[in-house]
DSSP file (Angstrom, degrees, kcal/mol; ACC not computed):
  #  RESIDUE AA STRUCTURE BP1 BP2  ACC     N-H-->O    O-->H-N    N-H-->O    O-->H-N    TCO  KAPPA ALPHA  PHI   PSI    X-CA   Y-CA   Z-CA
    1    1 A M              0   0    0      0, 0.0     3,-0.4     0, 0.0     0, 0.0   0.000 360.0 360.0 360.0  19.4    0.7   10.4  -25.9
    2    2 A G        +     0   0    0      1,-0.2     0, 0.0     0, 0.0     0, 0.0   0.945 360.0   3.0 -49.7 -73.1   -2.8   10.0  -24.3
    3    3 A N  S    S+     0   0    0      2,-0.1     2,-0.2     0, 0.0    -1,-0.2  -0.128  91.9 136.2-116.0  32.0   -4.7    7.6  -26.6
    4    4 A E        -     0   0    0     -3,-0.4     2,-0.5     1,-0.1     0, 0.0  -0.598  54.7-123.4 -87.8 145.3   -2.1    6.7  -29.3
    5    5 A L        -     0   0    0     -2,-0.2     2,-0.5     0, 0.0    -2,-0.1  -0.725  22.4-150.8 -86.1 129.5   -1.7    3.1  -30.4
    6    6 A I        -     0   0    0     -2,-0.5     2,-0.3     2,-0.0     0, 0.0  -0.884  15.6-169.5-100.6 127.7    1.9    1.9  -29.9
    7    7 A T        +     0   0    0     -2,-0.5     2,-0.3     0, 0.0     3,-0.0  -0.818  18.6 137.3-118.1 158.5    3.1   -0.7  -32.3
    8    8 A G        -     0   0    0     -2,-0.3     2,-0.2     0, 0.0    -2,-0.0  -0.911  59.5 -42.5-171.9-166.1    6.1   -2.9  -32.4
    9    9 A K    >>  -     0   0    0     -2,-0.3     3,-1.9     1,-0.1     4,-0.8  -0.608  53.3-124.0 -78.3 140.3    7.3   -6.3  -33.0
   10   10 A S  H 3> S+     0   0    0      1,-0.3     4,-1.5    -2,-0.2     3,-0.2   0.810 109.6  60.8 -53.5 -32.5    4.9   -9.0  -31.5
   11   11 A G  H 3> S+     0   0    0      1,-0.2     4,-2.0     2,-0.2    -1,-0.3   0.749  91.0  67.2 -69.6 -20.9    7.7  -10.4  -29.5
   12   12 A D  H <> S+     0   0    0     -3,-1.9     4,-1.8     2,-0.2    -1,-0.2   0.944 103.7  44.6 -63.3 -49.4    8.4   -7.2  -27.6
   13   13 A L  H  X S+     0   0    0     -4,-0.8     4,-2.9     1,-0.2     5,-0.2   0.918 113.3  49.9 -62.9 -43.5    5.1   -7.4  -25.8
   14   14 A I  H  X S+     0   0    0     -4,-1.5     4,-2.3     1,-0.2    -1,-0.2   0.856 109.6  51.3 -64.8 -34.6    5.4  -11.1  -25.0
   15   15 A S  H  X S+     0   0    0     -4,-2.0     4,-0.6     2,-0.2    -1,-0.2   0.861 112.7  45.7 -73.4 -32.0    8.9  -10.6  -23.7
   16   16 A V  H >< S+     0   0    0     -4,-1.8     3,-0.9     2,-0.2     4,-0.3   0.954 119.1  42.0 -71.1 -49.7    7.7   -7.6  -21.3
   17   17 A I  H >< S+     0   0    0     -4,-2.9     3,-1.8     1,-0.2    -2,-0.2   0.877 106.2  61.9 -68.3 -36.8    4.7   -9.7  -20.2
   18   18 A G  H 3< S+     0   0    0     -4,-2.3    -1,-0.2     1,-0.3    -2,-0.2   0.704 101.4  55.0 -63.9 -21.0    6.7  -12.9  -19.8
   19   19 A K  T << S+     0   0    0     -3,-0.9     2,-0.3    -4,-0.6    -1,-0.3   0.487 101.7  71.6 -85.3 -10.7    8.9  -11.3  -17.2
   20   20 A K  S <  S-     0   0    0     -3,-1.8     2,-0.1    -4,-0.3    -4,-0.0  -0.802  78.6-117.7-120.0 151.2    6.0  -10.3  -14.9
   21   21 A E     >  -     0   0    0     -2,-0.3     4,-1.8     1,-0.1     3,-0.4  -0.465  37.1-110.3 -80.8 160.1    3.5  -12.0  -12.6
   22   22 A I  H  > S+     0   0    0      1,-0.2     4,-1.9     2,-0.2     5,-0.2   0.836 119.8  56.5 -60.2 -36.6   -0.2  -11.6  -13.6
   23   23 A G  H  > S+     0   0    0      1,-0.2     4,-1.2     2,-0.2    -1,-0.2   0.802 105.1  52.1 -68.2 -31.9   -0.7   -9.3  -10.5
   24   24 A E  H  4 S+     0   0    0     -3,-0.4    -1,-0.2     2,-0.2    -2,-0.2   0.915 111.0  47.1 -62.5 -48.3    2.0   -7.0  -11.7
   25   25 A I  H  < S+     0   0    0     -4,-1.8    -2,-0.2     1,-0.2    -1,-0.2   0.844 117.8  39.4 -69.5 -33.6    0.4   -6.8  -15.1
   26   26 A L  H >X S+     0   0    0     -4,-1.9     3,-1.3     1,-0.2     4,-0.6   0.612  92.0  87.9 -94.0 -13.1   -3.1   -6.1  -13.8
   27   27 A Q  G >< S+     0   0    0     -4,-1.2     3,-1.0     1,-0.3    -1,-0.2   0.856  87.0  50.6 -55.5 -42.3   -2.2   -3.7  -10.9
   28   28 A P  G 34 S+     0   0    0      0, 0.0    -1,-0.3     0, 0.0    -2,-0.1   0.722 109.2  54.9 -68.8 -16.8   -2.2   -0.5  -12.9
   29   29 A L  G <4 S+     0   0    0     -3,-1.3     2,-0.3    -4,-0.1    -2,-0.2   0.578  88.0  98.8 -90.1 -10.8   -5.7   -1.5  -14.2
   30   30 A I    <<  -     0   0    0     -3,-1.0     2,-0.4    -4,-0.6   101,-0.2  -0.581  48.7-175.0 -85.8 132.4   -7.3   -1.9  -10.7
   31   31 A Q  E     -A  130   0A   0     99,-3.0    99,-3.2    -2,-0.3     2,-0.6  -0.969  18.2-144.7-121.8 143.4   -9.4    0.8   -9.2
   32   32 A E  E     -A  129   0A   0     -2,-0.4     2,-0.6    97,-0.2    97,-0.2  -0.956  16.8-161.2-105.3 113.9  -10.9    0.9   -5.7
   33   33 A I  E     -A  128   0A   0     95,-3.0    95,-2.7    -2,-0.6     2,-0.3  -0.867  17.8-128.3-102.0 122.4  -14.2    2.5   -5.8
   34   34 A H  E     +A  127   0A   0     -2,-0.6    93,-0.2    93,-0.2     3,-0.1  -0.498  35.4 167.1 -70.6 129.1  -15.5    3.8   -2.3
   35   35 A L  E     -     0   0A   0     91,-3.1     2,-0.3     1,-0.3    92,-0.2   0.776  52.7 -10.4-104.2 -47.3  -19.0    2.5   -1.7
   36   36 A F  E     -A  126   0A   0     90,-1.2    90,-3.4     2,-0.0     2,-0.4  -0.997  49.9-130.0-161.7 148.1  -20.0    3.0    1.9
   37   37 A D  E     +A  125   0A   0     -2,-0.3    88,-0.2    88,-0.2     2,-0.2  -0.926  45.3 130.0-107.7 140.4  -18.7    3.9    5.4
   38   38 A T  E     -A  124   0A   0     86,-2.5    86,-1.8    -2,-0.4     2,-0.3  -0.707  44.7-102.8-157.6-154.0  -19.6    1.7    8.4
   39   39 A Y  E     -A  123   0A   0     84,-0.3     2,-0.6    -2,-0.2    84,-0.2  -0.941  33.7 -95.8-146.9 166.5  -18.0   -0.1   11.3
   40   40 A I        -     0   0    0     82,-2.0     3,-0.4    -2,-0.3    82,-0.4  -0.785  41.0-153.7 -89.0 120.2  -16.9   -3.5   12.3
   41   41 A A  B     +B   87   0A   0     46,-3.0    46,-2.5    -2,-0.6    44,-0.0  -0.579  68.8  32.0 -87.0 152.1  -19.7   -5.3   14.4
   42   42 A G    >   +     0   0    0     44,-0.2     3,-1.0    -2,-0.2    -1,-0.2   0.683  63.9 137.7  78.8  20.8  -19.0   -8.1   16.9
   43   43 A T  G >  S+     0   0    0     -3,-0.4     3,-1.1     1,-0.2     9,-0.1   0.760  70.4  60.6 -65.9 -28.7  -15.5   -7.0   18.1
   44   44 A T  G 3  S+     0   0    0      1,-0.2    -1,-0.2    76,-0.0    42,-0.1   0.633 102.1  52.9 -72.0 -16.4  -16.6   -7.9   21.7
   45   45 A Y  G <  S+     0   0    0     -3,-1.0    -1,-0.2     3,-0.1     2,-0.2   0.091  76.2 132.3-112.2  23.0  -17.2  -11.5   20.8
   46   46 A L    <   -     0   0    0     -3,-1.1    39,-0.0     1,-0.1    -3,-0.0  -0.481  56.1-139.1 -77.0 148.7  -14.0  -12.4   19.2
   47   47 A E  S    S+     0   0    0      1,-0.3    -1,-0.1    -2,-0.2     0, 0.0   0.898 102.9  28.7 -65.1 -42.0  -12.2  -15.6   20.3
   48   48 A D    >   +     0   0    0     36,-0.2     3,-1.6     1,-0.1    -1,-0.3  -0.831  68.0 176.4-122.0  89.1   -8.8  -13.8   20.2
   49   49 A P  G >  S+     0   0    0      0, 0.0     3,-1.3     0, 0.0     4,-0.2   0.583  71.0  82.4 -72.9  -4.8   -9.3  -10.0   21.0
   50   50 A S  G >> S+     0   0    0      1,-0.2     3,-1.5     2,-0.2     4,-0.6   0.698  72.9  78.3 -72.0 -11.9   -5.6   -9.5   20.9
   51   51 A V  G X4 S+     0   0    0     -3,-1.6     3,-1.0     1,-0.3    -1,-0.2   0.860  85.5  61.4 -55.9 -35.4   -6.1   -9.3   17.1
   52   52 A L  G X4 S+     0   0    0     -3,-1.3     3,-0.8     1,-0.3    -1,-0.3   0.677  90.5  65.9 -70.3 -17.2   -7.3   -5.8   17.6
   53   53 A E  G <4 S+     0   0    0     -3,-1.5    -1,-0.3    -4,-0.2    -2,-0.2   0.779  99.8  53.7 -70.1 -27.2   -4.0   -4.7   19.1
   54   54 A D  G << S+     0   0    0     -3,-1.0     2,-0.2    -4,-0.6    -1,-0.2   0.442  88.5  90.7 -90.6  -0.4   -2.3   -5.3   15.7
   55   55 A I    <   -     0   0    0     -3,-0.8     2,-0.3    -4,-0.2    58,-0.0  -0.640  50.5-177.2-103.8 159.7   -4.5   -3.2   13.5
   56   56 A K    >   -     0   0    0     -2,-0.2     3,-1.7    56,-0.0    54,-0.3  -0.925  40.1 -75.8-147.3 165.2   -4.0    0.5   12.6
   57   57 A T  T 3  S+     0   0    0     -2,-0.3    54,-0.2     1,-0.2     3,-0.1  -0.435 118.5  30.5 -64.6 137.4   -5.7    3.3   10.6
   58   58 A G  T 3  S+     0   0    0     52,-2.6    -1,-0.2     1,-0.3    53,-0.1   0.047  83.9 141.3 101.0 -24.6   -5.1    2.7    6.8
   59   59 A D    <   -     0   0    0     -3,-1.7    51,-2.5    50,-0.1     2,-0.4  -0.261  49.6-131.2 -54.7 142.0   -4.9   -1.1    7.1
   60   60 A R  E     -C  109   0A   0     49,-0.2     2,-0.3    -3,-0.1    49,-0.3  -0.787  25.4-163.0 -83.9 130.1   -6.6   -2.9    4.2
   61   61 A L  E     -C  108   0A   0     47,-3.1    47,-2.5    -2,-0.4     2,-0.2  -0.915  13.1-127.1-121.7 145.9   -9.0   -5.7    5.2
   62   62 A S  E     -CD 107  78A   0     16,-2.2    16,-2.8    -2,-0.3     2,-0.4  -0.628  15.6-148.2 -92.3 151.4  -10.5   -8.6    3.4
   63   63 A L  E     + D   0  77A   0     43,-0.7     2,-0.4    -2,-0.2    43,-0.2  -0.975  18.3 179.9-118.4 134.7  -14.2   -9.3    3.2
   64   64 A Q  E     - D   0  76A   0     12,-2.4    12,-3.1    -2,-0.4     2,-0.1  -0.998  29.3-118.4-142.1 133.4  -15.5  -12.8    3.0
   65   65 A R  E     - D   0  75A   0     -2,-0.4     2,-0.4    10,-0.2    10,-0.2  -0.448  33.0-161.0 -66.0 144.1  -18.9  -14.3    2.8
   66   66 A E        -     0   0    0      8,-2.1     2,-0.8    -2,-0.1     8,-0.3  -0.986  23.9-125.1-134.9 136.8  -19.7  -16.7    5.7
   67   67 A D        +     0   0    0     -2,-0.4     2,-0.4     6,-0.1     5,-0.1  -0.772  45.7 173.7 -80.7 113.5  -22.3  -19.3    6.1
   68   68 A N    >   -     0   0    0     -2,-0.8     3,-0.6     3,-0.4     6,-0.2  -0.990  36.2-151.4-136.1 120.6  -23.9  -18.1    9.3
   69   69 A K  T 3  S+     0   0    0     -2,-0.4     3,-0.2     1,-0.2    -1,-0.1   0.745  99.5  48.5 -64.2 -21.4  -27.1  -19.4   10.9
   70   70 A F  T 3  S+     0   0    0      1,-0.3     2,-0.3     2,-0.0    -1,-0.2   0.713 122.8  25.3 -88.2 -21.8  -27.9  -16.0   12.4
   71   71 A D    X   -     0   0    0     -3,-0.6     3,-1.9    -5,-0.1    -3,-0.4  -0.852  57.4-162.3-151.7 104.1  -27.5  -14.0    9.3
   72   72 A E  T 3  S+     0   0    0     -2,-0.3    -3,-0.1     1,-0.3    -1,-0.1   0.637  98.5  48.7 -64.3 -11.8  -27.9  -15.4    5.7
   73   73 A H  T 3  S+     0   0    0     -8,-0.1    -1,-0.3    -6,-0.0    24,-0.1   0.181  81.5 153.9-112.6  19.5  -26.0  -12.3    4.4
   74   74 A A    <   -     0   0    0     -3,-1.9    -8,-2.1    -8,-0.3     2,-0.5  -0.172  22.7-171.0 -60.0 134.0  -23.0  -12.4    6.8
   75   75 A I  E     -D   65   0A   0     13,-0.4    13,-2.3   -10,-0.2     2,-0.3  -0.963  11.3-148.5-124.6 112.9  -19.8  -10.9    5.7
   76   76 A V  E     -DE  64  87A   0    -12,-3.1   -12,-2.4    -2,-0.5     2,-0.5  -0.645   7.8-138.6 -91.5 142.8  -16.7  -11.5    7.9
   77   77 A V  E     -DE  63  86A   0      9,-2.8     8,-2.9    -2,-0.3     9,-1.0  -0.881  23.9-172.2 -96.0 116.2  -14.0   -8.9    8.2
   78   78 A L  E     -DE  62  84A   0    -16,-2.8   -16,-2.2    -2,-0.5     6,-0.2  -0.884  17.1-132.0-119.4 143.4  -10.4  -10.3    8.2
   79   79 A N    >   -     0   0    0      4,-2.2     3,-1.8    -2,-0.4   -17,-0.2  -0.137  47.9 -83.7 -74.6-177.5   -7.0   -8.7    8.8
   80   80 A S  T 3  S+     0   0    0      1,-0.3    -1,-0.1     2,-0.1   -19,-0.1   0.781 132.9  55.3 -64.8 -25.4   -4.1   -9.2    6.5
   81   81 A E  T 3  S-     0   0    0      2,-0.1    -1,-0.3     3,-0.0     3,-0.1   0.162 119.8-110.8 -88.8  15.4   -3.2  -12.5    8.3
   82   82 A K    <   +     0   0    0     -3,-1.8     2,-0.5     1,-0.2    -2,-0.1   0.827  69.8 146.8  56.6  37.9   -6.8  -13.7    7.6
   83   83 A K        -     0   0    0    -32,-0.1    -4,-2.2     1,-0.0    -1,-0.2  -0.875  55.2-105.1-104.0 135.6   -7.7  -13.4   11.3
   84   84 A K  E     + E   0  78A   0     -2,-0.5    -6,-0.2    -6,-0.2   -36,-0.2  -0.324  37.9 171.9 -66.4 130.2  -11.4  -12.5   12.1
   85   85 A L  E     -     0   0A   0     -8,-2.9     2,-0.3     1,-0.4    -7,-0.2   0.608  59.4 -86.7-102.4 -28.3  -12.0   -8.8   13.3
   86   86 A G  E     - E   0  77A   0     -9,-1.0    -9,-2.8   -41,-0.1    -1,-0.4  -0.992  52.5 -61.9 148.1-148.2  -15.8   -9.1   13.2
   87   87 A Y  E     -BE  41  76A   0    -46,-2.5   -46,-3.0    -2,-0.3   -11,-0.2  -0.913  39.8 -99.3-135.8 154.1  -18.5   -8.6   10.7
   88   88 A I        -     0   0    0    -13,-2.3   -13,-0.4    -2,-0.3   -48,-0.1  -0.620  65.7 -93.9 -62.3 134.4  -20.2   -5.9    8.4
   89   89 A P    >>  -     0   0    0      0, 0.0     3,-2.4     0, 0.0     4,-0.8  -0.260  27.3-122.9 -53.5 139.4  -23.2   -4.9   10.4
   90   90 A E  G >4 S+     0   0    0      1,-0.3     3,-0.8     2,-0.2     4,-0.4   0.848 111.6  59.6 -48.6 -40.9  -26.4   -6.8    9.6
   91   91 A K  G 34 S+     0   0    0      1,-0.2    -1,-0.3     2,-0.1    -3,-0.0   0.605 114.3  34.6 -67.1 -11.3  -28.1   -3.6    8.8
   92   92 A D  G <> S+     0   0    0     -3,-2.4     4,-0.5     2,-0.1    -1,-0.2   0.414  99.3  79.3-119.1  -5.1  -25.6   -2.7    6.0
   93   93 A N  H <X  +     0   0    0     -4,-0.8     4,-2.2    -3,-0.8     5,-0.2   0.498  63.9  84.8 -98.8   1.4  -24.7   -6.1    4.6
   94   94 A L  H  > S+     0   0    0     -4,-0.4     4,-1.6     2,-0.2    -1,-0.2   0.949  97.1  39.1 -68.5 -50.7  -27.5   -7.1    2.2
   95   95 A I  H  > S+     0   0    0      1,-0.2     4,-2.1     2,-0.2    -1,-0.2   0.905 117.0  51.7 -68.1 -38.5  -26.3   -5.2   -1.0
   96   96 A F  H  X S+     0   0    0     -4,-0.5     4,-2.2     1,-0.2    -1,-0.2   0.873 109.4  50.0 -69.2 -36.4  -22.6   -6.1   -0.3
   97   97 A S  H  X S+     0   0    0     -4,-2.2     4,-2.1     2,-0.2    -1,-0.2   0.840 110.1  50.4 -70.9 -28.4  -23.4   -9.8    0.0
   98   98 A R  H  X S+     0   0    0     -4,-1.6     4,-1.5     2,-0.2    -2,-0.2   0.893 110.0  49.9 -70.2 -39.2  -25.3   -9.7   -3.2
   99   99 A L  H  <>S+     0   0    0     -4,-2.1     5,-2.2     2,-0.2     3,-0.3   0.931 114.5  44.7 -64.2 -43.9  -22.4   -8.0   -4.9
  100  100 A M  H ><5S+     0   0    0     -4,-2.2     3,-1.7     1,-0.2    -2,-0.2   0.862 108.8  55.3 -66.2 -38.0  -20.0  -10.6   -3.6
  101  101 A D  H 3<5S+     0   0    0     -4,-2.1    -1,-0.2     1,-0.3    -2,-0.2   0.786 104.5  56.9 -64.8 -28.3  -22.4  -13.4   -4.4
  102  102 A A  T 3<5S-     0   0    0     -4,-1.5    -1,-0.3    -3,-0.3    -2,-0.2   0.294 128.4 -97.1 -83.1   5.1  -22.4  -12.1   -8.0
  103  103 A G  T < 5S+     0   0    0     -3,-1.7    -3,-0.2     1,-0.3     2,-0.2   0.500  77.1 141.3  98.0   4.3  -18.7  -12.4   -8.2
  104  104 A K      < -     0   0    0     -5,-2.2     2,-0.6    -6,-0.2    -1,-0.3  -0.567  47.9-131.7 -82.8 144.1  -17.6   -8.8   -7.3
  105  105 A T  E     - F   0 129A   0     24,-0.6    24,-3.3    -2,-0.2     2,-0.3  -0.865  28.0-176.2-101.1 120.8  -14.5   -8.4   -5.1
  106  106 A L  E     + F   0 128A   0     -2,-0.6   -43,-0.7   -43,-0.2     2,-0.3  -0.809   5.5 177.1-113.7 157.1  -14.9   -6.1   -2.1
  107  107 A C  E     -CF  62 127A   0     20,-2.2    20,-3.0    -2,-0.3     2,-0.3  -0.899  16.0-138.7-145.0 174.7  -12.4   -4.9    0.5
  108  108 A A  E     -CF  61 126A   0    -47,-2.5   -47,-3.1    -2,-0.3     2,-0.4  -0.930   4.4-155.5-133.8 155.1  -12.4   -2.6    3.4
  109  109 A K  E     -CF  60 125A   0     16,-2.1    16,-2.5    -2,-0.3     2,-0.4  -1.000  28.8-112.5-134.6 139.1   -9.9    0.0    4.8
  110  110 A I  E     + F   0 124A   0    -51,-2.5   -52,-2.6    -2,-0.4    14,-0.3  -0.557  33.5 176.1 -71.4 121.4   -9.7    1.2    8.5
  111  111 A D  E     -     0   0A   0     12,-3.5     2,-0.3    -2,-0.4    13,-0.2   0.815  64.8  -3.5 -90.7 -37.6  -10.7    4.8    8.7
  112  112 A K  E     - F   0 123A   0     11,-1.6    11,-2.6   -56,-0.1     2,-0.5  -0.977  53.3-152.7-161.5 140.5  -10.6    5.4   12.4
  113  113 A I  E     - F   0 122A   0     -2,-0.3     2,-0.5     9,-0.2     9,-0.2  -0.985  19.6-175.8-120.8 123.3  -10.0    3.3   15.6
  114  114 A T  E     - F   0 121A   0      7,-3.3     7,-3.4    -2,-0.5     2,-0.7  -0.979  16.3-148.2-126.5 126.8  -11.7    4.6   18.8
  115  115 A Q  E     + F   0 120A   0     -2,-0.5     2,-0.6     5,-0.2     5,-0.2  -0.825  15.3 179.4 -92.8 118.7  -11.3    3.1   22.3
  116  116 A K  E >   - F   0 119A   0      3,-3.5     3,-2.1    -2,-0.7     2,-0.4  -0.797  64.0 -65.7-121.6  90.1  -14.5    3.5   24.4
  117  117 A G  T 3  S-     0   0    0     -2,-0.6    -1,-0.0     1,-0.3     0, 0.0  -0.581 118.1 -15.9  68.2-123.4  -13.5    1.9   27.8
  118  118 A S  T 3  S+     0   0    0     -2,-0.4     2,-0.4    -3,-0.1    -1,-0.3   0.475 122.6  94.8 -92.4  -5.4  -13.0   -1.8   27.0
  119  119 A F  E <   - F   0 116A   0     -3,-2.1    -3,-3.5     2,-0.0     2,-0.6  -0.752  61.2-152.6 -94.9 133.6  -14.8   -1.5   23.6
  120  120 A T  E     - F   0 115A   0     -2,-0.4     2,-0.5    -5,-0.2    -5,-0.2  -0.911   7.5-162.2-103.5 109.1  -12.9   -0.9   20.3
  121  121 A Q  E     - F   0 114A   0     -7,-3.4    -7,-3.3    -2,-0.6     2,-0.6  -0.866   6.4-167.5 -95.1 126.6  -14.9    0.9   17.7
  122  122 A I  E     - F   0 113A   0     -2,-0.5   -82,-2.0   -82,-0.4     2,-0.4  -0.918   4.4-159.3-120.8 107.0  -13.4    0.4   14.2
  123  123 A S  E     +AF  39 112A   0    -11,-2.6   -12,-3.5    -2,-0.6   -11,-1.6  -0.688  19.9 178.9 -83.3 128.4  -14.8    2.7   11.4
  124  124 A I  E     -AF  38 110A   0    -86,-1.8   -86,-2.5    -2,-0.4     2,-0.4  -0.881  26.9-134.5-128.0 160.0  -14.1    1.3    7.9
  125  125 A G  E     -AF  37 109A   0    -16,-2.5   -16,-2.1    -2,-0.3     2,-0.4  -0.923  20.4-140.9-105.7 142.1  -14.8    2.2    4.4
  126  126 A I  E     -AF  36 108A   0    -90,-3.4   -91,-3.1    -2,-0.4   -90,-1.2  -0.876  22.3-171.9-103.4 134.1  -16.0   -0.5    2.0
  127  127 A Y  E     -AF  34 107A   0    -20,-3.0   -20,-2.2    -2,-0.4     2,-0.5  -0.951  22.5-134.6-130.7 146.6  -14.6   -0.5   -1.6
  128  128 A L  E     -AF  33 106A   0    -95,-2.7   -95,-3.0    -2,-0.4     2,-0.8  -0.821  22.4-138.0 -94.1 132.9  -15.4   -2.3   -4.8
  129  129 A I  E     -AF  32 105A   0    -24,-3.3   -24,-0.6    -2,-0.5     2,-0.4  -0.845  27.3-170.0 -93.0 116.2  -12.2   -3.6   -6.5
  130  130 A D  E      A   31   0A   0    -99,-3.2   -99,-3.0    -2,-0.8   -26,-0.0  -0.877 360.0 360.0-109.2 135.6  -12.8   -2.9  -10.3
  131  131 A F              0   0    0     -2,-0.4    -1,-0.1  -101,-0.2   -99,-0.1   0.436 360.0 360.0-102.6 360.0  -10.6   -4.1  -13.1
């Protein structure tokens, strides 16, 4: 049944699609393609460092471009509640910022959290969300 064309009455497809949200329809078509491994920079400069207490390995994080006077390619890393965790390191962000500026959707996932004294190192993977 791999590549067979399934036919039916046109109303059947509409009735199936009509009962679902667009996200439910597209979900099976979405792939996350692993691009790169890095870490979250700037965690020691957070306004609310308590946000680091709520994260865990496997969490999916949002990436968002930021207008930043220190780095024109800045990408902020946000948790599921849209709270800032830090940034993609400046040494790694050029290609990812260009992809995002071209309309591509990227996300990150936490691979490992290491506590080094008062410093929290968060290792992440960056993924391209492909439809």
